[in-house]
C-alpha positions as semicolon CSV with decimal commas, in nm:
position;residue;x (nm);y (nm);z (nm)
1;M;0,000;0,000;0,000
2;S;0,133;0,335;-0,083
3;Y;0,045;0,668;0,075
4;L;0,034;1,008;-0,072
5;H;0,228;1,263;0,128
6;F;0,130;1,631;0,118
7;K;0,360;1,915;0,201
8;P;0,198;2,177;0,420
9;F;0,107;2,490;0,230
10;F;0,124;2,830;0,406
11;C;-0,034;3,152;0,276
12;E;0,103;3,450;0,462
13;A;-0,167;3,681;0,325
14;C;-0,442;3,445;0,441
15;L;-0,291;3,422;0,789
16;S;-0,277;3,802;0,809
17;R;-0,644;3,827;0,719
18;M;-0,733;3,562;0,977
19;R;-0,538;3,744;1,248
20;A;-0,712;4,073;1,159
21;A;-1,053;3,908;1,170
22;F;-0,978;3,752;1,508
23;I;-0,871;4,090;1,649
24;L;-1,183;4,262;1,512
25;A;-1,406;3,993;1,661
26;A;-1,239;4,032;1,999
27;L;-1,281;4,410;1,980
28;S;-1,649;4,370;1,890
29;L;-1,707;4,149;2,192
30;F;-1,528;4,398;2,413
31;L;-1,713;4,701;2,277
32;G;-2,039;4,512;2,304
33;T;-2,007;4,533;2,681
34;R;-1,972;4,909;2,657
35;G;-2,308;4,973;2,495
36;V;-2,583;4,798;2,310
37;L;-2,471;4,921;1,971
38;G;-2,097;4,892;2,039
39;A;-2,063;5,234;1,876
40;P;-1,750;5,442;1,924
41;R;-1,782;5,722;2,175
42;S;-1,708;6,082;2,095
43;H;-1,393;6,228;2,242
44;H;-1,586;6,420;2,506
45;E;-1,818;6,137;2,609
46;P;-1,739;6,000;2,957
47;V;-1,642;5,636;2,994
48;H;-1,884;5,420;3,193
49;P;-1,872;5,067;3,331
50;P;-2,050;4,789;3,139
51;A;-2,418;4,885;3,113
52;P;-2,675;4,615;3,059
53;A;-2,956;4,870;3,086
54;G;-2,994;4,902;2,712
55;F;-2,909;5,267;2,669
56;S;-2,804;5,344;2,318
57;A;-2,532;5,574;2,208
58;G;-2,624;5,938;2,168
59;P;-2,873;6,088;1,924
60;E;-2,610;6,094;1,649
61;Y;-2,610;5,714;1,624
62;P;-2,883;5,492;1,477
63;S;-3,089;5,326;1,747
64;T;-3,427;5,184;1,836
65;R;-3,418;5,375;2,164
66;R;-3,697;5,610;2,267
67;L;-3,731;5,859;2,546
68;Y;-3,907;5,705;2,848
69;S;-4,003;5,829;3,191
70;V;-3,960;5,585;3,482
71;L;-4,133;5,649;3,815
72;I;-4,111;5,457;4,141
73;D;-4,422;5,366;4,338
74;R;-4,371;5,551;4,665
75;E;-4,659;5,361;4,828
76;H;-4,508;5,021;4,752
77;S;-4,345;4,868;5,059
78;G;-4,077;4,699;4,850
79;A;-4,005;4,992;4,621
80;P;-3,633;5,037;4,558
81;A;-3,447;5,354;4,636
82;L;-3,391;5,567;4,329
83;S;-3,014;5,536;4,354
84;D;-3,040;5,158;4,389
85;L;-3,268;5,127;4,088
86;M;-3,038;5,332;3,871
87;R;-2,731;5,145;3,998
88;Q;-2,903;4,815;3,912
89;F;-2,897;4,930;3,551
90;N;-2,550;5,085;3,575
91;L;-2,694;5,434;3,551
92;S;-2,636;5,761;3,728
93;A;-2,750;6,120;3,700
94;E;-2,436;6,189;3,496
95;H;-2,499;5,919;3,237
96;P;-2,519;6,090;2,895
97;H;-2,848;5,917;2,816
98;V;-3,023;6,006;3,139
99;K;-3,209;6,327;3,065
100;Y;-3,364;6,406;3,404
101;V;-3,360;6,265;3,756
102;Y;-3,665;6,330;3,977
103;D;-3,624;6,304;4,353
104;N;-3,882;6,506;4,546
105;P;-4,153;6,442;4,806
106;A;-4,418;6,386;4,537
107;F;-4,246;6,149;4,292
108;R;-3,911;5,984;4,222
109;G;-3,763;5,848;3,903
110;F;-3,580;5,947;3,588
111;S;-3,617;6,001;3,214
112;G;-3,377;5,860;2,959
113;Y;-3,326;5,700;2,619
114;L;-3,407;5,330;2,653
115;E;-3,394;5,025;2,430
116;Q;-3,691;4,791;2,435
117;H;-3,525;4,515;2,639
118;A;-3,445;4,771;2,909
119;V;-3,806;4,888;2,904
120;A;-3,924;4,531;2,958
121;A;-3,678;4,482;3,245
122;L;-3,788;4,800;3,418
123;R;-4,156;4,717;3,377
124;G;-4,088;4,386;3,544
125;T;-3,909;4,545;3,838
126;D;-4,101;4,532;4,165
127;G;-4,190;4,879;4,292
128;V;-4,173;5,057;3,955
129;E;-4,518;5,208;3,887
130;H;-4,465;5,373;3,551
131;V;-4,246;5,321;3,245
132;G;-4,388;5,523;2,958
133;T;-4,283;5,707;2,647
134;S;-4,254;6,082;2,664
135;A;-4,559;6,230;2,497
136;E;-4,530;6,566;2,326
137;A;-4,732;6,833;2,501
138;R;-4,967;7,039;2,287
139;R;-5,012;7,397;2,391
140;C;-5,372;7,446;2,505
141;A;-5,347;7,819;2,497
142;T;-5,646;8,036;2,560
143;D;-5,569;8,383;2,437
144;T;-5,769;8,692;2,514
145;R;-5,822;9,012;2,323
146;P;-5,892;9,320;2,533
147;N;-6,086;9,621;2,404
148;A;-6,327;9,392;2,223
149;T;-6,698;9,442;2,161
150;W;-6,966;9,296;2,387
151;S;-7,071;9,067;2,102
152;L;-6,727;8,900;2,093
153;E;-6,727;8,853;2,470
154;R;-7,076;8,702;2,451
155;V;-6,981;8,439;2,193
156;S;-6,672;8,334;2,389
157;Q;-6,829;8,271;2,730
158;F;-7,120;8,081;2,880
159;A;-7,309;8,359;3,056
160;P;-7,448;8,684;2,917
161;V;-7,221;8,986;2,940
162;D;-7,216;9,140;3,286
163;G;-7,326;9,498;3,239
164;G;-7,107;9,768;3,095
165;D;-7,167;10,000;2,805
166;L;-7,253;9,782;2,507
167;T;-7,157;10,059;2,269
168;Q;-6,794;10,069;2,385
169;P;-6,503;9,829;2,318
170;E;-6,449;9,749;2,685
171;Y;-6,499;9,372;2,678
172;T;-6,274;9,068;2,633
173;Y;-6,271;8,813;2,351
174;T;-6,143;8,464;2,437
175;Y;-6,021;8,226;2,168
176;D;-5,788;7,934;2,098
177;G;-5,432;8,060;2,075
178;T;-5,325;7,748;1,881
179;A;-5,550;7,834;1,587
180;E;-5,353;7,862;1,263
181;P;-5,418;8,162;1,038
182;G;-5,483;7,925;0,748
183;D;-5,616;8,043;0,414
184;V;-5,986;8,113;0,468
185;D;-6,183;8,332;0,228
186;V;-6,494;8,508;0,354
187;Y;-6,712;8,666;0,084
188;I;-6,925;8,959;0,199
189;I;-7,228;8,971;-0,033
190;D;-7,331;9,328;0,035
191;S;-7,264;9,688;-0,065
192;G;-6,885;9,661;-0,095
193;I;-6,592;9,708;0,143
194;K;-6,372;10,006;0,220
195;T;-6,062;9,794;0,185
196;E;-5,822;10,064;0,304
197;H;-5,960;10,059;0,659
198;V;-5,671;10,002;0,897
199;A;-5,865;9,743;1,100
200;F;-5,852;9,505;0,802
201;G;-5,474;9,493;0,807
202;G;-5,447;9,462;0,430
203;R;-5,659;9,144;0,422
204;A;-5,964;9,305;0,255
205;S;-6,016;9,328;-0,120
206;M;-6,297;9,389;-0,364
207;G;-6,363;9,082;-0,573
208;W;-6,665;9,177;-0,783
209;S;-6,913;9,460;-0,823
210;S;-7,230;9,485;-1,026
211;L;-7,146;9,847;-1,106
212;A;-6,768;9,838;-1,139
213;S;-6,766;9,807;-1,517
214;S;-6,983;10,114;-1,577
215;K;-6,871;10,357;-1,307
216;P;-6,511;10,361;-1,186
217;G;-6,497;10,370;-0,810
218;D;-6,841;10,219;-0,760
219;A;-6,678;9,904;-0,622
220;V;-6,617;10,107;-0,306
221;D;-6,887;10,076;-0,039
222;P;-7,129;10,372;-0,080
223;T;-7,336;10,305;0,235
224;G;-7,088;10,152;0,481
225;H;-7,312;9,852;0,544
226;G;-7,079;9,606;0,372
227;T;-6,777;9,751;0,553
228;R;-6,954;9,708;0,886
229;C;-7,040;9,347;0,802
230;A;-6,679;9,279;0,700
231;G;-6,560;9,432;1,026
232;V;-6,780;9,198;1,228
233;V;-6,640;8,901;1,035
234;G;-6,270;8,968;1,051
235;S;-6,143;9,311;1,149
236;Y;-5,914;9,369;1,444
237;P;-6,035;9,426;1,712
238;Y;-6,404;9,405;1,613
239;G;-6,414;9,072;1,429
240;A;-6,417;8,705;1,524
241;A;-6,166;8,592;1,258
242;A;-5,886;8,848;1,249
243;N;-5,677;8,640;1,005
244;A;-5,937;8,567;0,736
245;N;-5,927;8,704;0,383
246;L;-6,221;8,943;0,338
247;I;-6,355;8,968;-0,017
248;G;-6,620;9,221;-0,106
249;V;-6,893;9,126;-0,354
250;R;-7,107;9,430;-0,426
251;A;-7,445;9,293;-0,530
252;I;-7,683;9,515;-0,331
253;S;-7,728;9,890;-0,277
254;P;-7,859;9,878;-0,541
255;G;-7,907;9,523;-0,658
256;G;-8,163;9,255;-0,737
257;T;-8,181;8,883;-0,797
258;D;-7,972;8,906;-1,113
259;D;-7,692;9,099;-0,941
260;I;-7,687;8,863;-0,645
261;L;-7,680;8,555;-0,868
262;A;-7,395;8,708;-1,070
263;G;-7,205;8,779;-0,747
264;L;-7,256;8,422;-0,623
265;D;-7,145;8,292;-0,963
266;Y;-6,820;8,483;-0,909
267;V;-6,786;8,332;-0,562
268;L;-6,834;7,977;-0,683
269;T;-6,595;8,021;-0,976
270;R;-6,325;8,174;-0,759
271;H;-6,372;7,914;-0,486
272;K;-6,310;7,631;-0,733
273;R;-6,009;7,808;-0,884
274;R;-5,861;7,872;-0,541
275;R;-5,906;7,506;-0,452
276;Q;-5,701;7,410;-0,757
277;E;-5,434;7,679;-0,729
278;A;-5,384;7,658;-0,352
279;A;-5,418;7,283;-0,309
280;G;-5,329;7,185;0,045
281;K;-5,329;7,547;0,164
282;M;-5,685;7,656;0,099
283;V;-5,887;7,583;0,414
284;G;-6,235;7,691;0,310
285;S;-6,477;7,956;0,183
286;V;-6,758;8,129;0,372
287;V;-7,035;8,345;0,231
288;S;-7,200;8,606;0,453
289;M;-7,538;8,730;0,329
290;S;-7,689;9,014;0,531
291;F;-7,995;9,082;0,319
292;T;-8,338;8,938;0,245
293;I;-8,530;8,926;-0,080
294;A;-8,871;8,799;-0,186
295;D;-8,734;8,545;-0,432
296;A;-8,717;8,176;-0,341
297;Q;-8,445;8,122;-0,601
298;L;-8,196;8,276;-0,357
299;S;-8,271;8,007;-0,096
300;R;-8,227;7,734;-0,356
301;T;-7,900;7,892;-0,469
302;A;-7,773;7,920;-0,111
303;R;-7,833;7,548;-0,060
304;R;-7,651;7,471;-0,384
305;L;-7,353;7,674;-0,270
306;A;-7,342;7,466;0,048
307;A;-7,363;7,150;-0,162
308;E;-7,049;7,272;-0,342
309;G;-6,862;7,301;-0,014
310;I;-6,911;7,674;0,049
311;H;-7,029;7,768;0,397
312;V;-7,326;8,004;0,407
313;A;-7,441;8,230;0,692
314;A;-7,769;8,406;0,610
315;A;-7,945;8,679;0,807
316;A;-8,291;8,578;0,931
317;G;-8,436;8,919;0,849
318;N;-8,566;9,211;1,053
319;D;-8,944;9,185;1,011
320;G;-9,023;9,043;1,354
321;G;-9,194;8,750;1,181
322;T;-9,093;8,412;1,045
323;A;-8,769;8,362;0,856
324;C;-8,925;8,086;0,647
325;T;-9,105;8,336;0,422
326;T;-8,802;8,538;0,316
327;H;-8,485;8,448;0,129
328;P;-8,214;8,328;0,154
329;A;-8,312;8,291;0,523
330;A;-8,559;8,014;0,435
331;A;-8,266;7,798;0,324
332;G;-8,176;7,725;0,686
333;G;-8,334;7,499;0,944
334;Q;-8,306;7,138;1,045
335;G;-8,171;6,907;0,775
336;Q;-8,019;7,194;0,574
337;D;-7,653;7,294;0,552
338;V;-7,715;7,669;0,531
339;V;-7,701;7,846;0,869
340;T;-7,974;8,108;0,921
341;V;-7,902;8,356;1,199
342;G;-8,135;8,547;1,430
343;S;-8,044;8,834;1,662
344;I;-8,025;8,863;2,041
345;S;-7,973;9,155;2,277
346;G;-7,714;9,198;2,549
347;Q;-7,957;9,029;2,788
348;D;-7,981;8,714;2,574
349;K;-8,333;8,802;2,460
350;I;-8,446;8,767;2,102
351;S;-8,433;9,110;1,942
352;T;-8,780;9,250;1,881
353;F;-8,698;9,303;1,513
354;S;-8,549;8,956;1,453
355;N;-8,727;8,699;1,245
356;T;-8,766;8,364;1,417
357;G;-8,915;8,021;1,351
358;P;-8,791;7,678;1,245
359;C;-8,572;7,814;0,966
360;V;-8,352;7,996;1,221
361;D;-8,067;7,773;1,335
362;I;-7,877;7,993;1,576
363;Y;-7,886;8,336;1,739
364;A;-7,600;8,583;1,772
365;P;-7,558;8,936;1,908
366;G;-7,720;9,186;1,676
367;E;-7,779;9,500;1,883
368;S;-7,540;9,789;1,953
369;I;-7,270;9,632;1,735
370;L;-6,956;9,844;1,702
371;S;-6,767;9,787;1,377
372;T;-6,567;9,941;1,095
373;T;-6,733;10,180;0,853
374;I;-6,664;10,422;0,569
375;G;-6,546;10,777;0,624
376;A;-6,282;11,030;0,532
377;D;-6,038;10,857;0,765
378;N;-5,939;10,494;0,735
379;D;-6,019;10,415;1,096
380;A;-6,385;10,515;1,120
381;T;-6,628;10,312;1,332
382;A;-7,004;10,308;1,373
383;L;-7,280;10,129;1,562
384;D;-7,534;9,916;1,380
385;Q;-7,798;9,659;1,461
386;G;-7,999;9,388;1,290
387;T;-7,969;9,027;1,188
388;S;-7,735;9,170;0,925
389;M;-7,484;9,215;1,210
390;A;-7,555;8,874;1,364
391;A;-7,498;8,676;1,041
392;P;-7,141;8,803;0,976
393;L;-7,052;8,720;1,336
394;V;-7,150;8,359;1,265
395;A;-6,951;8,374;0,940
396;G;-6,650;8,495;1,139
397;V;-6,683;8,215;1,394
398;M;-6,707;7,968;1,104
399;A;-6,378;8,102;0,967
400;Y;-6,220;8,085;1,313
401;L;-6,334;7,726;1,371
402;M;-6,181;7,624;1,038
403;S;-5,847;7,760;1,156
404;V;-5,878;7,541;1,466
405;N;-5,990;7,233;1,272
406;A;-5,931;7,240;0,896
407;T;-6,161;6,940;0,846
408;L;-6,457;7,166;0,919
409;G;-6,358;7,381;0,623
410;Q;-6,436;7,097;0,385
411;S;-6,791;7,029;0,496
412;P;-7,072;7,282;0,558
413;R;-7,271;7,000;0,717
414;L;-6,998;6,924;0,971
415;M;-6,952;7,294;1,037
416;K;-7,320;7,345;1,110
417;Q;-7,320;7,041;1,334
418;R;-7,021;7,180;1,521
419;L;-7,180;7,523;1,561
420;L;-7,489;7,367;1,716
421;E;-7,281;7,144;1,942
422;L;-7,096;7,447;2,077
423;A;-7,405;7,666;2,102
424;I;-7,540;7,772;2,442
425;A;-7,906;7,682;2,490
426;R;-8,126;7,935;2,667
427;W;-8,490;7,957;2,768
428;V;-8,604;8,305;2,664
429;P;-8,939;8,486;2,640
430;A;-9,123;8,363;2,335
431;P;-9,145;8,637;2,071
432;G;-9,495;8,759;2,002
433;A;-9,657;8,546;2,271
434;S;-9,960;8,697;2,443
435;D;-9,861;8,533;2,771
436;P;-9,548;8,710;2,902
437;S;-9,446;8,392;3,089
438;S;-9,432;8,187;2,769
439;Q;-9,079;8,079;2,686
440;T;-8,892;7,916;2,403
441;T;-8,547;7,764;2,363
442;I;-8,283;7,914;2,139
443;S;-7,922;7,825;2,059
444;I;-7,677;8,111;2,111
445;L;-7,354;8,124;1,911
446;N;-7,035;8,023;2,093
447;N;-6,681;7,977;1,962
448;G;-6,605;7,685;2,195
449;H;-6,477;7,882;2,494
450;A;-6,784;7,874;2,717
451;S;-6,681;7,835;3,080
452;L;-6,956;7,624;3,230
453;P;-7,073;7,671;3,588
454;A;-7,172;7,379;3,808
455;P;-7,512;7,255;3,683
456;P;-7,798;7,347;3,917
457;P;-8,098;7,116;3,964
458;P;-8,348;7,144;3,678
459;P;-8,628;7,393;3,735
460;N;-8,984;7,276;3,788
461;D;-9,153;7,529;3,566
462;F;-9,045;7,646;3,224
463;G;-9,344;7,868;3,168
464;G;-9,422;7,730;2,826
465;G;-9,471;7,358;2,867
466;P;-9,408;7,046;3,076
467;D;-9,089;6,987;3,272
468;V;-8,849;6,830;3,023
469;A;-8,636;6,683;3,302
470;D;-8,876;6,392;3,337
471;G;-8,843;6,301;2,970
472;T;-9,198;6,410;2,886
473;A;-9,242;6,523;2,529
474;G;-9,411;6,854;2,462
475;T;-9,390;7,177;2,269
476;D;-9,295;7,525;2,374
477;A;-9,469;7,849;2,293
478;T;-9,344;7,848;1,933
479;G;-9,433;7,484;1,870
480;A;-9,075;7,364;1,906
481;T;-9,047;7,000;2,009
482;F;-8,862;6,921;2,327
483;G;-8,842;6,661;2,600
484;A;-8,848;6,296;2,492
485;E;-8,843;6,397;2,125
486;A;-8,559;6,645;2,159
487;P;-8,206;6,546;2,053
488;G;-7,930;6,508;2,308
489;G;-7,894;6,402;2,667
490;T;-7,993;6,544;3,001
491;D;-7,696;6,752;3,111
492;W;-7,834;7,072;3,256
493;Y;-7,681;7,417;3,274
494;G;-7,898;7,695;3,396
495;G;-8,206;7,478;3,358
496;L;-8,145;7,374;2,998
497;R;-7,930;7,146;2,790
498;R;-7,617;7,311;2,662
499;G;-7,624;7,308;2,284
500;R;-7,872;7,023;2,270
501;V;-8,230;7,145;2,294
502;R;-8,319;7,338;1,981
503;P;-8,645;7,446;1,823
504;R;-8,743;7,190;1,562
505;G;-9,087;7,268;1,441
């Protein structure tokens, strides 16, 4: 038998590579005890003993770590001392990945950047009551505007205004300081706007006028009514939406159905163009209509605007009758997306001139309203009253609510629903009733900043019908359904359901 003999073969290059690999592996094992990622430390980073806690390297290195807060249960008999807990995980207040250490009479613990296996270990440690991610705080700022009108104070609090001179800007407007300015267009269908008024801050413009083509300068407001409406919508300090774009559409003074339809055609065309040109930035469009006309086509058109995504606030009218017989006020009411607005006084009573009835959705201040107006100077103001002042206030609150929640800008139906949810319900003397004790319920505009008092027990007598607290169905002095047939629950504020009981019939 013969054997084959092989001479050993040595490759110096291969041996060098093997030695290098062995050294790298040893270094990896060593560095692995220094941190979960085994990442090199920066020159200024302190050296620490082996840390099984699962803290990653600093923010400059890739990691699955997240910021957690760890709190010890002070009531637990076996709770560890803070120093012992941190030492158990090879931590200290000086560790670069420990952000805070809490050690006070109320709570003890720390916050730091943890890997998931460290989170699991801490959650399984006896005496640790909380291991949670650090949630980002959202500023819940409530800002106030001094030197505001009584109407702005009324729509930003639960109770009626407490005295004062309603004709003076000596009240306070409360609103959400987190609201974004957004890109909201409010169209004032009226007599025009004095765009140079300083209270508009350069946000007002004339978009269309029925007379502009024939008489230069006629686009400017000749009566001041449109300028006052625009001021209630979005001037500073008299308006509810001091960041909105105010666009004048002169279709009245003078004007008829044809002029108004032409103005609304402009609104719809521009709204669609703006949606295309400012995609992602355009929040919504609102139309404020402070006029009435004996033409049902205007109510149908108002509803069609709402169907196209344009929010509509329409004045109820100043005839002291029913809003359902005038237009576009008749476009409102239950089941419709147009919002028809009645007027209240500083005492939360329906204004004697205001139209009422089932077509009216909500009531807003409409008496002694201080606003911008025309004049030789660009800072003129004037007092006005009427549902024509109440409607633009609702339009302004619509624009404001869109800046708080852009989703509302896309849907007139959701916006109306939100307005009625936020509204303050009040029992008030029924308009035109022969019995002075007869009462009806109305919903009063609120921007979401009503400070509610503790609810008192429900009253036993509402003057106009059975006690709704027992769930009995009935009607009030205007024929509005309430009680078992009314929407909403039974939370009571001042003897009525906040934003839930509304005239329906």
